[in-house]
C-alpha positions, 0 to 999 in steps of 0.5 A: 159515652161522650168524654170530651177529655178523651176527644182532646187526648185523641187530637193531641199530636203527642199522644199518637206514637208516631206524630201527626206528620206520619198520620198525614203521610198515611192519609196521603198514601190512602188517597193515592191508593184510591181510598178517599174516605180513609184519607179524608178521616186522617186528613181531618184527624191531623187538621184537628191536631193543628196541621195547616197542610192537612187542612189544605188537603181537606180543602182540595179534596172538597174541591175535587169532589164538589163537581161530582156530587152536584145534583144540578146539571151544568149547562 
């Protein structure tokens, strides 16, 4: 059930009825509400549509989580 045309259509920002800017806003609201995984999904979705702002959000999210998931203690 891997349809590449469907994947390209899903990433097309003109297909989503509200545009990628609203999806980015929704991701930001999810992040502020503490729903980090949901926010990450929407940031990835919007970054895939070409948003540099969403790509930066993903980068910052990755940086903020890097210290928490480190298996090695820092001393």
